[in-house]
C-alpha positions as a printed Julia matrix, in Angstrom:
189×3 Matrix{Float64}:
  20.39    3.53   -2.13
  17.01    3.0    -2.0
  15.61    0.52   -4.73
  11.57    1.48   -4.18
  10.74   -1.95   -5.45
   9.1    -4.88   -3.93
   9.48   -8.94   -3.99
   6.8   -10.78   -3.31
   6.41  -14.63   -3.85
   3.54  -16.55   -4.16
   3.64  -19.72   -1.87
   0.12  -19.83   -1.08
  -0.89  -22.35   -3.78
  -2.4   -26.57   -2.87
   0.51  -27.99   -5.4
  -2.14  -31.26   -5.51
  -0.16  -31.83   -9.2
   3.33  -32.04   -7.08
   2.02  -33.9    -4.21
   3.89  -31.61   -2.41
   4.58  -27.67   -0.89
   6.82  -27.12   -4.08
   7.87  -23.59   -2.51
  10.19  -26.12    0.22
  11.71  -28.32   -2.22
  15.48  -28.29   -2.88
  17.68  -27.29   -5.32
  21.27  -27.97   -4.33
  20.05  -28.43   -0.49
  18.43  -24.47   -0.55
  14.47  -24.67   -0.78
  13.51  -22.77   -3.94
  12.06  -20.16   -1.73
  15.76  -19.91   -0.29
  16.5   -19.61   -4.15
  14.01  -16.8    -4.68
  15.19  -14.29   -1.35
  18.81  -15.25   -2.69
  17.66  -13.16   -6.11
  15.55  -10.67   -5.11
  17.49   -9.44   -2.04
  20.39   -7.15   -3.78
  17.21   -5.89   -6.1
  14.4    -4.95   -3.05
  13.53   -2.76   -0.97
  11.31   -5.24    1.11
  10.75   -9.4     0.68
   6.67  -10.81    1.06
   5.41  -14.3     0.97
   1.97  -14.41    0.8
   1.49  -17.74    1.7
  -1.12  -18.8     4.69
   1.32  -21.46    5.57
   3.13  -21.18    8.65
   6.17  -22.83    7.36
   6.84  -20.37    5.42
   8.0   -18.21    8.66
  11.39  -19.77    8.52
  12.42  -18.07    5.58
  12.53  -14.67    7.94
  10.8   -12.49    5.5
   7.14  -10.36    6.13
   4.28  -13.29    5.68
   1.16  -12.45    4.86
  -1.69  -15.07    4.64
  -4.01  -14.71    0.47
  -6.89  -11.85    1.82
  -8.95  -13.77   -0.17
  -8.97  -17.4     0.72
  -8.8   -20.47   -1.8
  -8.96  -18.15   -4.64
  -5.48  -19.21   -6.92
  -2.98  -16.58   -8.06
  -5.73  -13.64   -8.46
  -6.25  -13.15   -4.4
  -2.3   -13.69   -3.87
  -1.02  -11.38   -6.43
  -3.75   -8.82   -5.08
  -2.78   -9.43   -1.98
   0.51   -9.2    -2.36
  -0.14   -6.28   -4.13
  -2.23   -4.6    -1.18
   0.49   -4.66    1.57
   3.61   -3.46   -0.65
   4.11   -0.17   -0.45
   6.2     0.31   -3.26
   4.65    1.51   -6.78
   6.5    -1.69   -8.41
   6.51   -5.58   -7.49
   8.24   -7.84   -8.83
   6.26  -11.22   -8.28
   8.06  -14.57   -8.33
   6.1   -17.86   -8.15
   7.12  -20.3    -5.66
   7.95  -22.8    -7.83
  10.43  -20.72  -10.17
  14.1   -21.1    -8.33
  15.97  -20.55  -11.14
  15.25  -16.91  -11.3
  18.36  -14.67  -10.89
  19.48  -10.85  -12.12
  18.72  -12.04  -15.97
  15.86  -12.51  -15.28
  14.47   -9.87  -13.71
  16.65   -6.69  -14.95
  14.72   -6.9   -18.68
  11.67   -6.18  -16.44
  13.73   -3.82  -14.3
  14.01   -1.59  -17.01
  10.14   -1.15  -18.17
   9.42    0.66  -14.55
   8.92    3.71  -14.93
   6.91    2.88  -18.33
   3.04    3.49  -17.6
   2.33   -0.51  -17.55
   0.3    -2.27  -15.53
   2.46   -5.41  -15.94
   5.75   -6.87  -17.27
   5.64   -9.98  -18.67
   7.91  -12.21  -20.64
   6.51  -14.95  -23.35
   7.91  -17.99  -23.88
   6.72  -21.09  -25.97
   3.81  -19.63  -26.44
   2.86  -19.04  -23.38
   2.75  -15.55  -21.42
   4.9   -16.12  -17.27
   2.36  -13.72  -14.94
   3.6   -15.69  -12.42
   7.05  -14.18  -12.93
   6.96  -10.6   -13.52
   7.19   -6.58  -12.96
   3.54   -5.44  -12.08
   2.41   -1.94  -10.71
   0.69   -1.26   -7.93
  -2.14    1.37  -10.2
  -3.98   -2.15  -11.09
  -4.63   -3.11   -7.93
  -8.12   -1.73   -8.99
  -8.87   -4.64  -11.08
  -7.66   -6.93   -9.5
 -10.43   -5.95   -6.64
 -12.82   -5.84   -9.03
 -11.65   -9.4   -10.6
 -12.15  -10.8    -7.11
 -15.41   -9.11   -6.16
 -16.76  -10.66   -9.27
 -15.37  -13.9    -8.72
 -13.39  -14.02  -11.14
 -10.35  -16.57  -10.84
  -8.18  -16.9   -13.52
  -5.29  -14.85  -13.86
  -4.74  -14.6   -17.69
  -8.32  -13.59  -18.0
  -7.36  -10.53  -15.32
  -4.15  -10.15  -17.24
  -6.24   -9.78  -20.37
  -7.44   -6.4   -18.84
  -3.85   -4.72  -17.88
  -2.12   -2.51  -19.8
   0.32   -4.97  -20.56
   4.18   -5.61  -22.32
   5.18   -8.47  -22.99
   8.72   -9.77  -24.03
  10.31  -12.43  -25.87
  11.93  -14.45  -23.88
  16.04  -14.04  -24.59
  17.72  -17.39  -24.84
  19.55  -17.73  -22.42
  16.92  -17.07  -19.48
  13.88  -19.38  -20.95
  15.26  -21.95  -18.55
  15.46  -19.95  -15.62
  11.87  -18.59  -16.14
  10.43  -22.41  -15.82
   7.53  -23.22  -13.46
   8.35  -26.88  -10.73
   4.55  -27.84  -10.57
   4.71  -31.79  -11.29
   7.6   -34.71  -10.08
   7.91  -34.76  -14.12
   9.07  -31.83  -14.3
  11.42  -31.8   -11.54
  13.54  -34.4   -13.39
  13.22  -32.9   -16.48
  15.28  -29.81  -15.31
  17.5   -32.06  -12.97
  16.5   -30.48   -9.94
  15.75  -33.85   -8.05
C-alpha cells in the first residue's frame, strides 16, 4: 500500500540546554531517535533524518545534512521538505520520543486539505516541530532563508496553518525534552 508520506526527523541542533545530543538519549534503553523511527515506519514511505552529525547514520535511514548550516529549524525543515519525494511530510524533532500513532493520526486526517502545515496547540504553545507539512510551502521557507529569518514561528505565521487543540490523552506525548530537568519531569531518565 502506497502511503505517499515522508517522515522527517530533525536532529541537527546543538543541544546546548541539554548538554548532550538529545536524539541519542535513551528511553527504556532505546534512543529517542529510534523510538520515533519505530512509530513513523508503519505510516510513511521513507524516513529522512536531517542532521550534520554522522552519529545518525547508525539508524539505517537516509541522513542528509542541513542545506544551510547553523541556521536552526527553519533550515532543517526546508532541507527535509526539499529532500522529500512526497507532497506531505510528518516532521518530528528528535527530542520528542513519546510520539505515536495517536499523535500522528489527527495530522494525517488533514492531509488532503489545503493547509501548508497542520500542528497542535498544547498549553498555549503550537508544535511546529511535531506537525504535518505540505511540500508546497518550500518557497516560503526558501524566501525566509534568503532573508536570513531564523525564527520558525515567524515563518509559520506566513503559512496557511491549521492548528488543532491537542486532546488531553496526547499532551504528554507531544512534549519536547530540552533540558536535564525535562528528563526528570517526564520520567525519562
